[in-house]
C-alpha positions in Angstrom: 1.6 -15.6 -3.2 0.6 -12.0 -3.7 -2.6 -11.2 -5.5 -1.9 -8.8 -8.3 1.6 -10.3 -8.4 0.7 -13.8 -7.5 2.1 -15.3 -8.9 -1.4 -15.5 -10.8 -0.4 -17.2 -9.4 -2.1 -17.3 -8.3 -0.8 -20.9 -6.2 0.5 -24.0 -2.9 0.0 -27.7 -3.2 0.7 -31.2 -1.5 -0.1 -34.9 -1.4 -3.6 -35.7 -0.2 -3.1 -38.0 2.8 -6.0 -39.1 4.9 -8.6 -37.7 2.5 -12.1 -39.3 2.7 -15.3 -38.6 0.9 -17.1 -38.0 4.2 -17.1 -34.7 6.1 -15.1 -35.3 9.3 -17.0 -35.1 12.6 -16.1 -32.5 15.2 -12.8 -33.4 16.9 -13.1 -34.6 20.5 -9.4 -35.1 21.2 -6.1 -34.4 19.5 -5.0 -36.9 16.9 -1.3 -37.6 16.6 -0.3 -38.2 13.0 2.9 -40.1 12.2 5.3 -38.4 9.8 6.2 -41.2 7.4 8.9 -41.4 4.7 11.8 -40.2 6.9 15.2 -41.3 5.9 17.0 -41.8 9.2 20.2 -42.8 7.4 20.7 -39.1 6.4 22.0 -36.3 8.6 19.2 -33.8 9.1 21.9 -31.0 9.1 23.1 -31.8 5.6 19.8 -31.8 3.7 16.7 -31.6 5.9 14.4 -31.9 2.9 15.9 -35.2 2.0 16.0 -36.3 5.6 12.3 -35.9 6.0 11.3 -36.8 2.5 14.1 -39.1 1.3 12.3 -42.5 1.5 9.2 -41.1 -0.1 11.2 -39.3 -2.8 13.2 -42.4 -3.7 10.2 -44.7 -3.9 7.4 -42.5 -5.4 6.6 -42.5 -9.1 5.5 -39.5 -11.0 2.1 -40.4 -12.7 2.5 -40.5 -16.5 -0.2 -37.8 -16.8 1.7 -35.4 -14.5 4.9 -33.4 -14.5 5.4 -34.0 -10.8 3.9 -35.5 -7.7 3.5 -34.5 -4.1 3.2 -31.1 -2.7 2.5 -27.7 -4.0 0.7 -27.5 -7.3 0.7 -31.3 -7.7 -1.8 -31.6 -4.8 -4.4 -30.3 -7.3 -4.1 -33.6 -9.1 -5.9 -35.6 -6.4 -8.2 -32.6 -5.9 -9.2 -32.8 -9.5 -10.0 -36.5 -9.1 -12.3 -35.5 -6.2 -14.0 -33.0 -8.4 -14.2 -35.5 -11.2 -16.0 -38.0 -9.0 -18.4 -35.3 -7.8 -19.1 -34.2 -11.4 -19.5 -37.8 -12.6 -22.3 -38.1 -10.1 -24.0 -34.8 -10.6 -23.9 -35.1 -14.4 -25.9 -38.3 -14.3 -28.8 -36.8 -12.3 -32.0 -35.2 -13.6 -31.2 -31.7 -12.5 -33.6 -28.8 -12.6 -32.8 -26.4 -15.5 -30.8 -23.4 -14.3 -29.7 -25.0 -11.1 -26.1 -25.2 -10.1 -26.1 -28.9 -10.5 -27.5 -28.6 -14.0 -24.9 -26.1 -15.1 -21.9 -27.8 -13.7 -23.2 -31.3 -14.7 -24.1 -30.4 -18.3 -20.9 -28.4 -18.8 -18.9 -31.4 -17.7 -21.0 -33.8 -19.7 -20.6 -31.7 -22.9 -16.9 -31.8 -22.5 -16.9 -35.5 -21.9 -18.7 -36.1 -25.2 -15.6 -36.5 -27.2 -17.5 -38.3 -30.0 -19.5 -35.1 -30.8 -16.4 -32.9 -30.3 -14.2 -35.0 -32.6 -16.9 -35.1 -35.3 -16.9 -31.2 -35.4 -13.1 -31.0 -35.9 -12.2 -27.3 -36.0 -15.7 -26.3 -37.3 -16.5 -24.3 -34.0 -13.8 -21.8 -34.7 -14.2 -21.5 -38.5 -16.4 -18.4 -38.1 -13.6 -16.8 -36.1 -11.0 -17.7 -38.7 -13.3 -16.2 -41.3 -13.5 -13.0 -39.4 -9.7 -12.9 -39.4 -9.6 -13.4 -43.1 -12.0 -10.5 -43.6 -9.7 -8.0 -41.9 -8.9 -5.3 -44.4 -6.8 -2.7 -42.4 -5.4 -1.9 -39.0 -8.8 -0.5 -37.6 -10.6 -3.7 -38.6 -7.7 -5.8 -37.1 -8.1 -3.9 -33.8 -11.8 -4.3 -34.0 -11.4 -8.1 -34.2 -9.0 -8.1 -31.3 -11.5 -6.1 -29.2 -14.4 -8.3 -30.0 -12.5 -11.5 -29.3 -11.3 -10.2 -25.9 -14.9 -10.5 -24.8 -14.6 -14.3 -25.2 -11.1 -14.7 -23.7 -9.7 -15.2 -27.2 -6.9 -12.9 -26.3 -4.0 -11.9 -28.6 -2.2 -8.5 -28.5 -4.3 -6.6 -25.9 -3.9 -7.5 -22.3 -6.9 -6.1 -20.5 -8.4 -6.5 -17.0 -10.3 -4.6 -14.3 -8.9 -4.3 -10.8 -8.4 -1.8 -8.0 -6.3 1.3 -8.6 -2.9 0.9 -6.9 -3.2 4.5 -5.6 -7.0 4.4 -4.8 -7.8 0.9 -3.8 -11.5 1.6 -3.3 -12.2 1.9 -7.0 -11.8 -0.5 -9.9 -10.0 0.8 -13.0 -8.9 -0.5 -16.4 -5.5 -2.0 -16.6 -3.4 -3.1 -19.7 -0.4 -5.4 -19.5 2.1 -6.9 -21.9 1.0 -10.0 -23.8 1.2 -11.5 -27.3 3.6 -14.4 -26.8 3.1 -18.1 -27.2 6.2 -19.2 -25.3 6.2 -19.0 -21.5 8.1 -15.7 -21.4 10.4 -13.4 -23.4 13.6 -15.2 -22.5 12.6 -18.3 -24.4 12.9 -16.4 -27.7 16.5 -15.4 -27.2 18.2 -18.2 -25.3 20.5 -20.5 -27.3 21.0 -23.4 -24.8 19.9 -26.9 -26.0 16.8 -26.9 -23.8 15.4 -23.6 -25.1 16.3 -24.4 -28.7 14.3 -27.7 -28.3 11.3 -25.8 -27.0 11.5 -23.2 -29.8 11.6 -26.1 -32.3 8.6 -27.8 -30.7 6.7 -24.6 -30.6 7.2 -23.9 -34.3 6.2 -27.5 -35.1 3.1 -27.0 -33.0 2.1 -23.8 -34.9 2.7 -25.6 -38.2 0.5 -28.5 -37.2 -2.3 -26.2 -36.2 -2.2 -24.5 -39.6 -2.1 -27.8 -41.4 -5.1 -29.2 -39.3 -7.1 -26.1 -40.3 -6.6 -26.6 -44.0 -3.2 -25.3 -45.0 -0.8 -27.3 -47.0 2.2 -28.8 -45.1 4.7 -26.6 -46.8 2.7 -23.4 -46.4 2.0 -24.3 -42.7 5.7 -24.3 -42.0 6.1 -20.9 -43.6 3.1 -19.6 -41.6 4.6 -20.9 -38.4 7.9 -19.2 -39.0 6.1 -15.9 -39.8 4.1 -16.0 -36.6 7.2 -16.9 -34.6 9.2 -14.0 -36.0 6.3 -11.6 -35.1 6.3 -13.0 -31.5 10.0 -12.5 -31.3 9.7 -8.9 -32.2 7.0 -8.5 -29.6 9.2 -10.2 -27.0 11.9 -7.6 -27.5 9.5 -5.1 -25.8 8.6 -7.3 -22.9 9.9 -6.6 -19.4 11.7 -9.5 -17.6 10.1 -11.3 -14.7 12.5 -9.4 -12.4 11.5 -6.0 -13.9 7.8 -6.9 -13.4 8.4 -6.9 -9.7 8.9 -3.2 -9.6 5.5 -2.0 -8.3 5.9 1.7 -9.2 7.5 1.2 -12.6 4.5 -1.1 -13.6 1.9 1.5 -12.6 1.4 4.1 -15.4 -2.1 5.6 -15.3 -2.6 7.5 -18.4 -5.5 9.5 -19.9 -7.1 7.8 -22.9 -6.7 11.1 -24.8 -3.0 10.9 -24.3 -2.9 7.3 -25.3 -4.7 8.1 -28.5 -1.9 10.5 -29.4 0.9 8.1 -28.3 -0.6 5.1 -30.1 -2.7 6.2 -33.1 -2.6 2.7 -34.6 -4.0 1.1 -31.5 -6.6 3.9 -31.3 -7.5 3.4 -27.6 -10.8 5.3 -27.6 -12.2 3.1 -30.4 -10.6 0.0 -28.9 -12.1 0.6 -25.5 -15.5 1.5 -27.0 -15.6 -1.8 -28.9 -14.7 -3.6 -25.8 -17.5 -1.9 -23.9 -15.2 -0.2 -21.5 -16.2 3.3 -20.6 -13.2 5.0 -19.0 -11.1 8.1 -19.4 -7.9 6.5 -18.2 -6.0 3.2 -18.3 -3.1 1.9 -16.1 -0.7 0.8 -18.8 1.6 -1.5 -16.8 4.3 -1.9 -19.4 4.3 1.1 -21.8 7.2 -0.2 -23.9 5.1 -3.1 -25.1 2.3 -0.8 -26.4 4.8 1.6 -28.0 6.2 -1.4 -29.8 2.8 -2.8 -30.7 1.7 0.6 -32.1 4.8 0.5 -34.4 4.5 -3.2 -35.4 0.8 -2.7 -36.4 2.0 -0.9 -39.5 5.6 -2.2 -40.0 4.4 -5.8 -40.2 2.3 -6.6 -43.4 -1.4 -7.0 -42.7 -1.4 -10.5 -44.2 1.2 -11.6 -41.7 -0.9 -10.1 -38.8 -3.8 -12.2 -40.0 -1.6 -15.3 -39.8 -0.7 -14.3 -36.3 -4.3 -13.9 -35.2 -5.3 -17.2 -36.8 -2.4 -18.8 -34.8 -3.5 -17.2 -31.5 -7.1 -18.3 -32.1 -6.0 -21.9 -32.9 -3.8 -22.0 -29.8 -6.4 -20.5 -27.5 -9.0 -23.0 -28.5 -6.9 -26.1 -29.4 -7.7 -28.0 -26.2 -11.5 -27.4 -26.8 -11.4 -28.9 -30.3 -11.1 -32.4 -31.8 -8.5 -34.9 -30.8 -6.0 -33.9 -33.5 -5.8 -30.4 -32.0 -5.6 -31.7 -28.4 -2.8 -34.1 -29.4 -0.9 -31.3 -31.2 -1.0 -29.1 -28.1 0.2 -31.9 -25.9 3.1 -32.7 -28.3 4.4 -29.2 -27.7 3.6 -28.9 -23.9 5.2 -32.2 -23.0 8.6 -30.9 -24.3 8.3 -28.1 -21.7 6.9 -30.1 -18.8 8.4 -33.6 -19.3 4.9 -35.1 -18.9 4.7 -38.3 -21.0 1.0 -39.0 -21.2 -2.0 -36.7 -21.6 -4.3 -36.1 -18.6 -7.5 -38.1 -18.7 -10.5 -36.4 -20.2 -12.2 -36.5 -16.9 -9.4 -34.7 -15.1 -9.3 -32.0 -17.9 -13.0 -31.4 -17.7 -12.9 -31.2 -13.9 -10.3 -28.4 -14.4 -12.4 -26.8 -17.1 -15.6 -26.7 -14.9 -13.5 -25.3 -12.0 -12.1 -22.6 -14.3 -15.4 -21.6 -15.9 -17.9 -22.2 -13.1 -15.6 -22.3 -10.1 -17.9 -21.0 -7.4 -20.9 -23.0 -8.6 -18.8 -26.2 -8.4 -17.3 -24.8 -5.2 -20.6 -24.7 -3.4 -21.0 -28.4 -4.1 -17.4 -29.1 -3.0 -17.5 -27.3 0.3 -20.9 -28.8 1.2 -19.4 -32.3 0.8 -15.8 -31.8 2.0 -15.3 -28.8 4.2 -16.3 -28.9 7.9 -17.1 -25.6 9.7 -14.9 -26.8 12.6 -11.9 -26.4 10.3 -12.7 -22.7 9.9 -12.7 -22.3 13.7 -9.3 -23.9 14.1 -7.9 -21.9 11.3 -9.0 -18.6 12.9 -7.2 -19.6 16.1 -4.0 -20.3 14.1 -4.4 -17.0 12.2 -4.9 -15.0 15.4 -1.9 -16.5 17.0 0.2 -15.9 13.9 -0.8 -12.2 14.0 0.2 -11.9 17.6 3.5 -13.6 17.0 4.1 -11.2 14.0 3.4 -8.2 16.2 5.8 -9.4 18.8 8.5 -9.8 16.2 7.9 -6.3 14.9 8.3 -5.0 18.5 11.6 -6.7 18.8 13.1 -5.5 15.5 16.3 -3.6 16.4 16.6 -2.1 12.9 13.2 -0.4 12.8 12.2 2.8 14.5 9.1 3.0 16.8 7.1 5.2 14.4 7.4 2.6 11.6 6.7 -0.2 14.0 3.4 1.4 14.9 2.4 1.7 11.2 3.5 -1.9 10.5 1.3 -3.2 13.3 -1.6 -1.1 12.1 -1.3 -2.8 8.7 -0.8 -6.2 10.2 -4.0 -6.0 12.3 -6.0 -4.5 9.4 -5.5 -7.6 7.3 -8.8 -9.2 6.3 -8.9 -13.0 6.8 -10.9 -15.2 4.4 -11.2 -18.9 5.1 -12.8 -21.7 3.1 -15.2 -20.1 0.7 -16.8 -16.7 -0.1 -19.5 -15.3 2.1 -21.4 -14.4 -1.1 -21.4 -16.7 -4.0 -21.0 -15.6 -7.6 -24.1 -15.6 -9.8 -24.0 -17.7 -12.9 -27.6 -17.1 -14.1 -26.4 -15.5 -17.3 -24.3 -18.6 -18.3 -26.3 -20.7 -20.7 -25.2 -24.4 -20.4 -26.4 -27.2 -22.7 -25.5 -30.8 -22.4 -24.4 -31.4 -26.1 -22.4 -28.4 -27.2 -19.1 -28.0 -25.3 -17.8 -25.1 -27.4 -21.0 -23.1 -27.0 -20.7 -23.6 -23.3 -17.1 -22.4 -23.3 -18.1 -19.2 -25.2 -21.1 -18.6 -22.9 -19.1 -18.9 -19.7 -16.2 -16.8 -21.1 -18.5 -14.0 -22.2 -20.3 -14.1 -18.8 -16.9 -13.8 -17.0 -15.9 -10.9 -19.2 -19.2 -9.1 -18.5 -18.9 -9.8 -14.8 -15.4 -8.2 -14.7 -16.4 -5.3 -17.0 -19.3 -4.4 -14.8 -16.8 -3.6 -12.1 -15.1 -0.8 -14.1 -15.4 2.5 -12.2 -17.3 0.9 -9.4 -16.4 0.5 -5.7 -14.3 -2.6 -5.0 -16.2 -5.5 -3.6 -14.2 -6.6 -0.6 -16.1 -10.0 -0.5 -14.8 -11.1 -3.9 -12.4 -14.1 -4.1 -9.8 -14.5 -6.8 -9.5 -18.3 -6.6 -12.0 -21.2 -6.4 -12.8 -22.9 -3.1 -11.4 -26.3 -4.3 -8.0 -24.9 -5.4 -5.0 -25.9 -3.4 -3.6 -22.4 -2.9 -3.4 -19.4 -0.7 -2.7 -15.7 -1.5 -2.2 -12.2 -0.2 -3.9 -9.4 -2.1 -2.1 -6.1 -1.5 -4.8 -3.8 -2.9 -7.3 -5.3 -0.4 -4.8 -6.1 2.4 -6.3 -9.5 2.8 -5.1 -13.1 3.1 -7.2 -16.0 1.6 -7.2 -19.7 2.4 -9.6 -21.7 0.3 -11.0 -25.0 1.4 -8.7 -26.8 -1.0 -5.6 -26.2 1.0 -7.2 -26.9 4.4 -6.5 -30.6 4.0 -3.8 -32.9 5.4 -0.9 -32.6 5.4 -1.1 -28.8 5.3 -3.9 -28.7 7.8 -5.7 -31.3 9.9 -8.0 -29.7 12.4 -7.8 -32.8 14.6 -4.0 -33.0 14.7 -1.5 -31.7 17.2 -0.2 -28.1 17.1 3.3 -29.1 15.9 1.9 -30.5 12.7 -0.5 -27.6 12.0 1.8 -24.8 12.9 4.6 -26.4 10.9 2.2 -26.9 8.0 -0.6 -24.4 7.5 0.9 -22.2 10.2 4.0 -21.7 8.0 1.7 -20.9 5.0 -0.2 -18.3 7.2 3.1 -16.7 8.2 4.1 -16.7 4.5 1.0 -14.9 3.4 1.2 -12.4 6.2 4.7 -11.6 5.2 3.6 -10.8 1.7 2.1 -7.7 3.2 5.7 -6.8 4.1 7.8 -8.2 1.2 9.6 -6.1 -1.4 6.2 -5.4 -3.2 3.7 -5.6 -0.3 5.8 -3.2 1.8 4.9 -0.5 -0.7 1.2 -0.7 0.0 -0.4 0.8 3.1 -3.0 -0.7 5.4 -5.8 0.5 3.0 -4.2 -1.2 0.0 -2.8 1.9 -1.6 0.8 2.4 -2.9 1.9 4.8 -0.3 5.1 5.2 1.6 4.6 4.6 5.4 8.2 4.1 6.1 10.9 6.4 7.4 13.7 6.9 5.0 16.3 5.1 7.1 14.0 2.2 7.9 13.2 1.6 4.3 16.9 1.6 3.4 17.6 -1.0 6.0 14.6 -3.1 4.8 15.9 -3.0 1.3 19.4 -4.0 2.5 18.0 -7.0 4.2 15.9 -7.8 1.2 19.0 -7.7 -0.9 20.6 -10.2 1.5 17.7 -12.6 0.7 18.4 -12.1 -3.1 22.1 -12.8 -2.6 21.6 -15.9 -0.5 19.1 -17.6 -2.8 21.1 -16.7 -5.9 23.9 -18.8 -4.4 21.7 -22.0 -4.4 22.4 -24.4 -7.3 19.4 -26.4 -8.3 20.3 -28.4 -11.4 23.8 -28.6 -12.9 24.8 -25.0 -13.2 21.2 -23.7 -13.0 20.8 -21.3 -10.0 17.7 -19.9 -8.3 17.0 -16.4 -9.7 17.2 -14.5 -6.3 15.8 -11.3 -7.7 12.8 -12.9 -9.4 12.0 -15.0 -6.3 12.8 -12.5 -3.6 9.2 -11.9 -2.5 8.4 -15.6 -2.0 11.8 -16.3 -0.4 11.2 -13.4 2.1 7.8 -14.8 2.8 9.3 -18.3 3.4 12.0 -17.0 5.7 9.8 -14.8 7.8 6.8 -17.0 7.5 8.7 -19.9 9.2 9.9 -17.6 11.9 6.4 -16.3 12.6 4.9 -19.8 12.6 7.6 -21.1 15.0 7.0 -18.2 17.4 3.2 -18.8 17.2 3.7 -22.5 17.9 5.8 -21.6 21.0 2.8 -19.8 22.3 0.8 -23.1 22.5 0.8 -25.6 25.3 2.6 -28.2 23.1 5.1 -25.7 21.9 6.2 -25.1 25.5 6.3 -28.8 26.2 9.1 -31.4 25.5 7.0 -34.6 25.4 8.1 -36.8 22.5 5.8 -38.4 19.9 7.3 -41.3 17.9 10.7 -40.3 19.4 10.5 -36.7 18.2 10.2 -33.5 20.4 7.4 -31.0 19.5 9.9 -28.7 18.0 11.3 -31.5 15.8 7.8 -32.4 14.7 7.2 -28.7 13.8 10.2 -28.5 11.5 9.4 -32.0 10.0 5.9 -30.9 9.2 7.4 -27.9 7.4 9.5 -30.2 5.3 6.6 -32.5 4.6 4.3 -29.8 3.1 6.9 -29.1 0.4 7.3 -32.8 -0.4 7.7 -32.7 -4.2 9.3 -34.7 -6.9 9.2 -33.4 -10.5 10.5 -34.0 -14.0 13.8 -32.3 -14.9 12.1 -30.5 -17.7 9.5 -29.1 -15.4 12.1 -28.1 -12.9 13.9 -26.0 -15.6 10.5 -24.4 -16.5 10.0 -23.7 -12.8 13.3 -21.9 -12.4 12.7 -19.7 -15.4 9.1 -18.8 -14.8 8.0 -19.4 -11.2 8.4 -16.7 -8.5 8.8 -19.4 -5.8 12.0 -21.3 -5.2 11.9 -25.0 -5.9 10.4 -27.0 -3.0 13.7 -28.3 -1.6 14.9 -24.8 -1.1 11.6 -23.7 0.4 12.6 -26.1 3.2 16.4 -25.9 3.4 16.7 -22.1 2.7 14.6 -20.9 5.6 15.8 -23.5 8.0 19.4 -22.5 7.4 18.5 -19.1 8.9 16.3 -20.3 11.8 17.9 -20.6 15.2 15.2 -22.9 16.6 16.1 -25.4 13.9 19.7 -25.5 14.9 18.7 -26.2 18.5 16.1 -28.8 17.7 18.4 -30.9 15.6 21.8 -30.0 17.1 23.1 -28.6 13.8 26.9 -28.2 14.0 29.5 -26.2 11.9 30.5 -29.3 10.0 26.9 -29.9 8.7 26.3 -28.7 5.2 23.3 -26.6 6.1 25.1 -24.7 8.8 25.5 -21.0 8.4 27.5 -18.9 10.9 25.2 -16.6 12.9 26.6 -13.5 11.2 25.7 -14.9 7.8 22.1 -15.8 8.6 19.4 -13.6 7.0 16.5 -12.2 8.9 14.0 -9.6 7.6 11.1 -9.7 10.0 
C-alpha cells in the first residue's frame, strides 16, 4: 500500500491466531507452528488458495457484525476487541486529569453512554444546521464550508497538508476531488441491479436523515432526490480510480492568484484565509472537479445547496448521534457490505478512540502487547529482503547498468519504521470529558486539523506516522521513501518472532517485499530516492518497465472473480506488481536462510512448501458477496484469492515445490509468466 496513494489506504489484515494478553518472553528456540485448515483432497496446482484454506473456508462463519472474516482488513476485528478490553479497563480507573489514560478512557466512556447520546437526538448538530439555514449567498456558503472543514465536517472542498511531490522536504496545501456520498463516481451511472439497489438505499438513507431532523416524510423524499442529483452532477467531473493512478496528471501546483481568476465563485484567497491556511499556491489534484464546482455554485439554486450541506452534515455525524441516526446509516451501509447486524457499541468506540486519539491509545497498546524482540527479528527480515531485492536488480536482463545503480540507491535509502513512532503525538490540546461524546469528537477533530495545518510551509517531519500502532496494515510512502510496519500487523500468522523462517518469510516477508516493491511500481517508480517526482530512468529502461507493467494489467484483467465480474487490472496494477515481485523477493530472502537451504520436512512439508503455504494463509479471507462486489469496484488490491494464486502462477519456485504440471489449472507456460522485478 502506497502512502499518498494507499490506498488510504491506507491497509493488510488476518485472523488472530495465538494471541494472548501477555507480552511474550524472549524466544529461546524456534517454535514450529502447524498450518491448519489444509484441504488435502484438493490439487494444489488447481487452486492453491483453496488447497491451503479450503477446510477453514468451508467451515468458518462470518460474524453477523462483519462483512467478512479472516485475513486482511478483517484482522482488525479481533484487534478492536483487544482495544475494547483495554479501554474497558482504563475507563473504569481514576485517572489523573490530562493523562493519556484519562483522555482515552473518558473519550471511550462518553461514547459508551448511549443513554445520554440518545436523549440528545440530533440536538448536537442543530447549531450547524442553523448555520446552513442562515447562508444567504455563495460567499457565505463557502464560508460555512471553510469553517466546517476545521472540524472534519467536509463537503465540497477536499483539503490536506502533505509533502510537495516535486520538493518532498516541504509540506504544501493540496486539494482533491470530493463531494460524493456513494463510494465513487461509477455508482451514480451504472444500471446493473446491484448498483441500482445501492442508489435506492442511499436515497432512502438521505430521506430518513431529513425526516429524523424535522422534515415531513414527503418533503424528505424530495430533498433526498435534490441532493442526489447535485451529487450526480458533481460525479460527472470526478476522475476514475484508474485515472487517479496517474501521478503527474494528479499534480497541478497552481498560484492562488491564478486560482482566484479561474474559480471566482470558490474565491480561493478568501476560502484559504477562512481555513487559516497561509499559502500562495495549492496543488489541485483534479482540476476538472474544481472547474465544475465553480460552475455549479451559481447554476444550482442556493436553497438546493443548503439542502446538500444539511445532508452532508447529517451524514458526517450520523454515527455520533442518537440510535435512530445510527440505525439509518446502517440500513444503507448493509446494502453495500452485506453485513447483517451492527457492530457492538464497544467495537465502534474502540475504533473511534483509535481514529481520534490513535497514538495515545497506541502507547497503551504497545506497552501491553508489543515485545521489543519482535522489532529485532523484523529488522533482520527487512535487511535480508533488501539484499535479495538488490540481487534481483543486478540480475535483471532488461535494465541497463546505469538505471540499476540508481534503483539500488533508492532501495537502500528506504527508511524502515517498525512497531510504533519514536516520537509520540501530543494530545494536550484535546479536551476530553466523560459525559459529552459529541464535544469530544469536535475537540479531537479540531486538534487534528490544527496539527495538520501547522505543517503548512514547514519542513517535513520524517518521524511522523500515518497509521496508528494498533492497526493491522503496512504501507510505503513515496514522498518519504519509507516503509512502515505498525505493531498491529506484527502478530501471527503474519509474523511470529519465535516461529521458523519459512512461516515468517512467507508471511511478513512477503508483506515486506510487497512494500519494498511499491517504491518501484507504476507510481513509486516515478519518485526518486529523496521522494521527489523525478525521472531516474533511461528512456529504453522505462519503456521496458511500462511494457512489463502492462503485462501485469493484462494478466489480472483476465481473472474472473464473481460471475462475469473481472479484476480491474489497470486499477490494481500497483498492488498486483507489489504482490508478484514481493513474493519473488521474499522467496529469495528465505533462500538466504539456513532453513531455506535445507530440505528437512515439518509435518510432512518441505521448507519451501511451508513458505508458500504461509503466503496462502496470510490472505485467508471469506467475505460476503456484496462486500466482494464493493471490493472489486473500489479497492486497489485484488481479492485475497488472487493475491495468492496470481503471484504463484508466475513463481518458478512454486512450480518446483509442488510439482505443478501443464494439466494443472494454475499452470502458465514459462513464456507467459510475468516478471517485473
